[in-house]
N, C-alpha and C positions, 0 to 999 in steps of 0.2 A: 504494500500500500504506500503510495507516494503522496506526500502533502507538501505544499509550499513551505519553505523554511527548513525542511528536513534534508539530511544528506547522508550518504553512505560512509561509514567509517570502516576502513580496512583494518582488521585485527591480525596483523602478520607476526606479532610477537607474543609469545606465551605469557609474558608478564602483563601485557595489555589485556589479553583474554581473561586471565585469572583475576585481574583487578575488576573488570566489568562483571564477571560472574559473581564475585564476592559482593559487589555493590547491589546486584539484583537480588541475591539471597538475603541481604540485610533489609530490604524494603519492608517486609512484614514486621520485622523487629522494630524498625524506626517508627512504624505506624502504630506500635503498641498492640499488635494482634497476637504475637507470640513472644516468649522470652528468648528463645534461641532459634536461629534460622532453620535448622533441620526439623523443627516441630511444625512448620507450615506445610500442610498436606499437599499443596499444589506446586511445590518447589522441588527442584532437583538437588537441593542442599542435603537432603537425607541420603541420597545416593552417594554424594561426595563425602559425607560424614562417615557412614558405615556400610555403604553399598546396599542399603535397603531399597526395596522396589518402590518406584515412583509411578508405575503404570505404563511406562514406555521403556524401551531398551536404550540405555545410554552407553557411550563409549568414551573412554578417557585417553585414547591413543595420543591425542594432541598434547597431553601432559608429560609424556615421556621425553 
């Protein structure tokens, strides 16, 4: 979906991808919906925390 004022950000560095992922995972914490990011049921944070299922298959090959 494209909207005026939005632009594509290339995430070609692992550090950049990890930073953005951490930011997204912390959104429900900042909103006061959960105490820790992996408690939010609609987040991939649980998978990154303890590899618990989040309903879809995730792959961390980019982290190697």
